[in-house]
N, C-alpha and C positions, 0 to 999 in steps of 0.2 A: 675193589670189592674184598668183602675180608674173604673173598678170592680170585680177584685179581692177581694181588701177590703171590699169590700160590700158583698162578698159571704162566709156565715160562715158555718153555718148549713144545716144538713139534712129539717130539716122546721124552722119556723122561730122563735128565740127566744124570751123569756120576752121582751127585750129591741128591737128585734126590731116592736114587736106589739105596747110596746107604744108607738114610734117614728111613727108608722101609724095612730095612735088615735090625739096624740098631736098636727099633722099635720092642725086637723081637727077644730081645736079651732086658734079663734084672740087672739088678744095681747091681750086684755079684762078679757076673758076668761081663759087665761095663769095665770093673775095674781089672779086670784079668785083662780083659783086652788091651784097656791103657798100658797096662806095665809092662803087656806082650812089646808093644810099640813104642814103649818108653814117654809116653806121653805124661805130662804132669796136669791132673785139673784141681785148678783153684776155686776159688768159691767167690760167687759173683760181688761186685762193691756193695750192691743193691740188698741184696738177702744175708748176703754170708753163709750160705749154706752151699753145700756138695750135695747134689741129691741127682735123682736117674736123668731126670731132660736135662742139667748141666753137665751130666757126662757125655751124652747123646750130640747136645750143643758142639764141644769141643768136639768130640771123637770126627764130627761130622766134617766140621771145620776144618780139620787137623791133615794138610797137605800129605805127611807120612802115612795116612792110611787111605792107599787108594782105595778104588772099590774091589779089582783083582787080589788085593793082598785079605780084605777084609773077605771075603768068598772062600780062600785058602783058608783063613782062621774057621770060618764056620763047619767047613768041609772035614778037619782036621778033630775040631772041638764039640760042636753041633750039625749031624751030620742029619738030623731029620730035619730041620730047619732050612739046610742045604739042598736037600733031596724037595723039600715044600716051594722052595724060591723057582727051582729048577725047572718042577710044574708049573708054578705061576706064568714063566716065562716062555712058556710051552700054548698053556693056552690062552695067552695073551695076546700072542703073535698075531700081526695082522696085515692081510694080501693087502699091500696097497695100489696096487696093481688094478686092482678089482675096484677099490675108491675112488681110483683116478679115471676109470674108464666111465663108472657113474657118473662124474661130474663134469664128464666131458668137457664144452666149451667154457663151464664157469669158472677152470682154472685160469683162464686168460682173458678175462674179463674184469675190469675196473671195478673194484667193491663199492666206492660210491656212486657212477654210474650205474648200478645195478639196485641199491638201496632208491635212487630216485625215481627208479624204472617203478618198481618195488612199492612204493609211495605213489605213485599214481595208479597201479592197478588200485591198490587198496580205496581211494580217494571214490574210487568207482561204483563200489561195494561189493566188488567180484574177488575171489581171489583167484589169482592169475599163476603161468609158468615160472614168473618174476622169482618170486614170492618164493617159489616152491625149490628155487636154486641156491637160494640162500638160504633155506633150514636143510637144505644136502651139505650143505658146506657145513652148515652149525653139527648137525651132526657128523660128519667127520671130523670136526674138531670135537668133540665128544672123546669117540672111538680114538680117537691118539692120546686122549687122557685115561684110556682105561678103561671106560664106563661103556658098559652093554646098555642100545636102542631097544630099550622093552617093547616101547611105543610109538609111533608116529600117526597122527591125528586121528585123536582118539574119543570116537564119539561115548559122551560121555552125559547121558540127563538134558538131551536136549543142549548141549554144549559141547565143546569140540576143545583137547587140550592137544596141545601141539607135539607136544614129544615126554616120553618119561625114558628118566635114564637109569640106570644101578649101577654099582660098585660094590658084589656079595648083594645083599639085601638091604642095602641102603639105597632107597632110589628118590632122585628126584624131579618134581614138577617142571617142564619146561614153557613160558611163557613167549613165543616171540610176537614181535612189533620193528618190522624194519618200515615205518609210516616215519614222518617228519615230527608228528603231532605226539605229545609226549602221554604215555599212560594216565588217564584220567582215575580220580577217586573212584568215580561211581563203578571204574571198568574192575578198578583195584577192589573194589567189593566183592561184587560178583565172583573173582577169581580165588578170594581168600574162601567164600562161602564151598567153592567145590573144592578147595583143596584143603581147606578142615573136613569136606567129608571122605574126598579117596585117601585121608592119610587111616583112617580106621578097614580100608579095604585092602582083604592083601593079594597081592600080585600074584602074577603065574610063577615068579622068583620065588616066592615065599617070604621076601620083604612090602614094607611098605614104604608110602610117603612119607620124605621126614623134611624134607625142605621145601620151597619154591624159587623158580630164578626166574626174574625177567630179563629179557634179553631185549635190549630196544639201545643199539648202537647209533639209531638214526636222530630219534623225538627223546629219547629216555623217559622218564616218568616223573607226571605231576610233584611238588613238591612236599606235598603230605604224604603220596607214597614214598618216597624216598625217606622221611621221616618214617614212618612206620618201621621203614625196612632196617634201618638206625637200631629200631628199640629192641628188633624181634629175635637178639640173641640168637642171630645167624637161621633163622629159620626163613626168611624171605632176603633173598641178593637180589641187585640193580646189577646189570651190566649194560651200563648206557653207554654216551659215547666214546666215550674213552676204549671201550673193547671193543670197538672199529678198528686200531691199532694191531690189537691180536690179532684179528680176525685175515687182519692183509696181512701179517707177517705170517701167518698159520698158510695162507693160501701161497704166497711165495714159496716157503718152506716145502709143503706140498707138488706145487710145480714142480722146483729143482731135486725133488727127490726119485 
């Protein structure tokens, strides 16, 4: 998904963190950093230009620039950025023991088996504990990606939003379906109407919902829904059957952490 290639590990890896820090430096500051570590930045063969994005790309991928070295540079030349980063890490630290305790036996259960059980639950027309367990695992997944969980099972205008997550003031509406049947166009129309309404509603964190993600790792979505997501310019995302592998890998890493 425009999202899946960005999703990699249980927590941000070194390259993720370098990219976040490099985004705080302007063109002149990036040039100084490149000179300091002896990295030559050349234009791409496609554009022939060297801009901030090109500097960040080269610096982030260069093995000479270790994360610790970048932090040392910031501590010396950009103390404010260095201080803000340390505060960020402190605020975003997560007690994984508490998360694992909440998940309990879910960490040791086969994801495919859980999805099949959740599918049977939904076919009966009732919400059951299996679907709730999978949503708990998804909540932990978003926390590992540094999202805050603003809402779970949020009742809105006689509808229910499964989850709302946010980084800063940018929030995402999450709709989960662990059943085998794809999300239909009729369902999508209903979710879109709710999404458009909620985009105008201020959230407790002071922000607004900007995107909607369908998490449907078992049945996916109907072709028409997928086509609309592809033309939505990132406003709608679909985490379909391919996301099941990501969830399995996350469960494994969390179990072994």
